[in-house]
N, C-alpha and C positions, 0 to 999 in steps of 0.2 A: 506496500500501501503505499502512497506516497502522500506528504500533506505539502503545502504550501501554508507560510504565515505575513503577521502585519509585518518581521522585519524584514520581509522577503528573504528569507531561506527559504530551502528546500527539504525535506530530509526525504529518505527509504526508511518501510520500515518492513521485518522477517517477520509476520503473524505464523509461522510456522513453531516459534521458538517457544513459545507457551505447549503448552499437554492439557490437561487437562485440570490443572490448577485453575482456582482465582489469587484477585491478587495479582498478578503477574505484571510484572512495569519492564513493557516495553522500551530496548534503548535503538533508537536510529542505527539504521549497519553504514547509510551513505548521506553524506548532507555536501550543500555547496548553498554560497552565501557572498557579497561581494566581500567580506573579508577574506576570503579562500577563492575567491575567481572574480576580478576584474573585468568577466562579462555575463559575472550572473545581473538578476535584478535591484533595484534601485530606490523602490518602495513595493509597497505591501502587495501582497496576491489577490488578486481577486477571483481566477477560479482555476483549476489545474484536469488534466487528464490526463489515458493514457492511451497510444497509438494503437488504434486496433486489430491491425494487422500483421505486427511482427508474433512469431510462433512462442516465443518466452517475450513479456514486460520490457522493451529494449530501448526505448524512446517513451519521452513525455512534454507535454503541452502545455503552458504558463503562459498567465496574462498577467500584465501587474498592472495598478496605478504607475506606472513608468511610463506607458503608452506606449505598451511593446510586447508585441509575443512570441516566446521564446522554446524554440524545440530544443530538448536536451537528449544526452543520451549518454545510460549507464552503461558504468564500468562495473567494477566486482566492489571496487569498496570507494566510489564517488562517481559522482554526478555532474558530466561536463555540457555545458550550452553549445551547440554548435551551428543556429541559425536565429538570427533575432528578424522579427519585419516588423517595421516601425510606422505605429498608427494614426502617430501625431493626435489623437484621442484618447480618450479614458475606455476600453477594455471591458467591459461588468463580466459578459462570460461568453464561451465558444465552446463549437462544439463541428466531431466530427464525423461523418455518417460511417457506420460497420458494413455495409452490406459493400459485397465484391463486388457489386458492378458502380459501385459509387466514383467521383473522379476527382478525389481524394483535397477537396476546397472541404478548408477549413471555415466555419462562418463565425462571425465575433458579432456583437453583440455591443455596438459603440455611443459613447457620448455624443457624438457629431449625430443623431439622431436617424445613421445607416446602419444595416447589415451590411459591413466589408466581409467580402472573401479571398483570402486566400489559397493561392496553390502552390500543394506543395510540390508538387515537378519544378517547380521554375522557379521556387523560391520566391512569386513574386507576388501581386496583392492583381486581382482580377479584378473586380468591378465591386462597384455597390448598391447596394440596393436600396432607396429612397423609398418612402412614405408614412414615415411613422413624424412626430414634431416632438418628440422629446427623445431624451434618452434612451438606449434599445436597453434593457434588463435581463435578459432571458432569450437564450435564444434554443433549437435544438431541431438535426433533421427529423425527416419521417421516418420511422423503420421499415417501411414497403416502399419507400417510392426517391429513390436515391437525387429523386429533381426539387423536391420538394424540402422547405426548409419554416418550420415557422418561429414566428416573434415575438415580447412582449416587451410593450414598455411604456415609462412613465406619461404617455399621454391617454392614458385607461382601456388601451389598444389592443390586440391582437392579428396580428397577418397574418397570412398567408403567402410564400411569394414558388414562383418557377421559375429558380434559375437558369433556365433557356433562355430566357427571354431579359430582354433591358427596361431602363427605366424604370418608371412607374407601371409600365404594360406589366410586368413583373409579380405584381401581386395581381393571386389572380381570386381571393377571398377574405374577410373578413368576421368577425365574428361579434353577435348581438345577443346584451344580455338581456333583451325584452324578446327575444326570435324564441319562444319554442318549439316552429315547427320547422323553420329552415326553407333551404330552399326547394325543398319536392315536396309537393302539393299531397296532401293526409288524405287516406282511402276515400272520407267520409266527406273532400271536401265537393263542394256546389260545382259548377262548368264556370262560373266566372272566377274563380279563384281564381286570387294573381301571386306565387308566393313571389318571396323575394328578391332583389340581384345578389347573386355569389360577394361582389364587390359594392359596400353602401362607404362610404368616405365617414358619416357620421355618426357609421355602429360603433360601442364602447361593450366593451367587453368586462368594465365592473366599474364603479364609480370613488375609483383611486390608481392608481400607477398599478400596474403586472407588472408582480415582480417574478414572477416565476412561469414559466413554460414546459409542460411532458407531453408526450404521446406517452398511449398505451402501445403497449410491446406489438401487438396488432397491428396498432395505428389505426384501431375503431374507435376510440376516442382520445381529446386532448383534454389536460389536468390543466387549471392555472388557478394561482393565487391572487391577490390582490390587495393595499390594502386599504380594502373599504371593509377588511376580517371577510373577506370569503374565499376560498374555496369553491370554485365551476368545474364538471364535467359537460363537454359538447361533444354531442354526435358529427363523426369526422365524416360522414355519407354526404349531409342534409345538411351539418353547421348550424344544426339546433340546439339549443340551450339545453341538457336533456332535465333542470331543476332539481336537480343529486342536493339535499341541505345537508348539512352536514355538523348542524345541530351552533348555538352562540358563545360554543367551549371555544373556537377560532378565536385565534390572534395577527395580527399583523400590521401593525399604526406605521404610520410616518415615522422614518426616522431620515437623520439628515444624511445616514452612512450609505450608501448608493450602495448595496450592496444586494445580493441573485437571496433571493428565498424560494426555492423552489422544492415544494415540493417531489420526491423519490420514490420514483414507479419500481417495482420489486419486482428482475426480471423473471419473464414469464418463461417454462411453467414450474418455475418454482414453486406458488402456493395456485394455481389452476384449480379452480372449485366453482361449482356450482354459484357463486358470490360475486364471478369474475374479477378483475389485475384490482390489486389490493398496492397502499401506497402512505409515503412516511409520509407526514407531518408534523416540524419543529416550531413550537408558537413561537411569538415573536411581537411586544407590547412595552413600553419602554416602563408605566408606569408601574407593573407590576410582571415580569420579566420572574417564571417558575421552572426554567426548565422542561419544559413538556414539551415530552414528543407520542404524538397521536399514530397511530396505525389505522387508517379506513377502508373501506372497502368503497372503490369506482362506484358499485352501483349497491344496492340493494337497499334503499335511502339513507347510502353514506353512513354503512354502520360503522360503530369502532370495534376493532375488532381487539386494543390494544390501549391502556395509557400507560407511560415511561418517565419516569419522572424523578430528575440529577436528585442522588440523596444530599444530604447537607445545604440543599439553597432554603437560603429563609424565604419561613412563610408570608401569604400579604401583610400581615399584620404588623409583622416585625418589619419587613420593607415599610411601612408606613410610619412608622418610627424612628425607624435608621436612613429615609428620602430614598430618591429614586436609586435603583441599583446601576454599576457602573458598567459599559460593553463592554469592559474587561472582565468581568463577572463570568460566575464559571453556570448559571442561568441563561444565557448569551450564546443561543446554539448557532452556528456562521454555515455547516454542512453536515449532512449524511453521509455515510457509504456501508453497501450494504455486502456481505460477505456467502455466497449461498452454500456453504460449505468448511464448518467452523473448526477451529482448533483441534486437530488429533481425528477428526471428522467425526464430532459432536455437534451436529446440530448446525444452526445459522447463527452470525456473527451481526451485531450492529456496529457501528463506531461513530462518533459524533463527535463532533469537531469545537470547542470553546471558548468563549473570549478571555479564558483565562489562561489558554494557551495549551489547554489540554486537549487529550482524543483520550476519549475512553467506551470501551470497550463495551457492549453488552451481547449478554448470551442467552441462548437455550434452556433448557433446562427439559430433563427429560423426565417422566416418574417415576424414574431410579432418583436421579438429583432429588427430586421435591421428594424421596422417600426421604433420602439422608440429613439433607434441612433440615426436613420435620425431628428425623430421630434425634440431631444433633441440636434444635433447639428443644428439646421437651428433656435430654441428660443433662443440659446447663438451664432450665430454669429450676430441672429436682437443686442439684447440688444450688442455686441460690435459695427454694425453699429451706434446701440443710442447715444452709450460715448461717439463715435467719431462725428459726428451731433453737441449733447449738446457742446463739445471741443471748434467746429469751432464755432458752435453760439457765443459763450460765445469773443470767441480769437476776435468778427469780432466788436460786441459790444461794447469791448474794444476799436476798430481805431478807430467805426463810432460816438457815442458820445462825446458830448463837456466835455473834461476835469475839474475837479474842480478844482477851484485856489480859496488861502487862502490870506485873504485881514490884 
């Protein structure tokens, strides 16, 4: 696993060093920073990914507030930047299609209101995809079509581009939160029914900046997150808002820190059930950030599968007394990563990156694990009860036994 921090460093972690034990502390096996390599990033990183076509991970892509995207190669004990794309604007996120038929184009969401396309073959920028009127905070290629890329922006809009076209003609669709029908007429529609056009410039996907966008693994749905504290699920075929409601627990407030806040789709068919694809969401709210991670079903009325909470994070009442939590607190979750086959082959693992500079590992528990934990807790409780009884008996004996007198 690779990680990038606000200190502009990049680290490689060997996840296989942990067995089945809990409380293991990982140590980075390779790193790069400005102090170790003059070609490294100079400002905080905004996104990181692994080049998907290497038989074993050997190349990573990173973007930074230093307005560059870098390709770095992985050695036995070091990470070496090998190529730099100068973007002349802040890149907030990037995406590279993992389809074998892809054109090796990197899509980059930038502060100049466009999606920039970078060609890995030539090492040059090819062209830009205009259409947004605000910074593009999140982008992702379609998992089923190497020509389609979706973008989410501070202008409250979600656009889908066909990169084979140029200029404004590259926009083929927009998403409208008020449209639950889409561009295809429903079966019961009267003959006079006229569906909306695929692209409407006034369409808004959220009542606030759209901070994250993800396709489901089969490409049949898109999930978006907005600073209106809403997650929305969209039918890709029709472009309709499916009106899946995830309840009032969702938090995603506006922040001066324009970092991508995106749901993470669990790779298919890792948890493929009748309830559809699952995704993870890390709540973010300046007034009461509490380190919550939710796992939802994208269908089935937004069913909450489980709720994870970072241990040791103050409650809302304690935060109200101590003041607003810092962006450098453990409660602020900046990124999530999923691993299907955990350490020692035991179940699944989730990794969360926090504002205090830590990365936490969440491991799934088998029934045997639960039994062992419950047995250990029961034994600990029995020992605690015995200790209290011994103390009470000692006090009782001290009160009932005759005192010793010295003459």
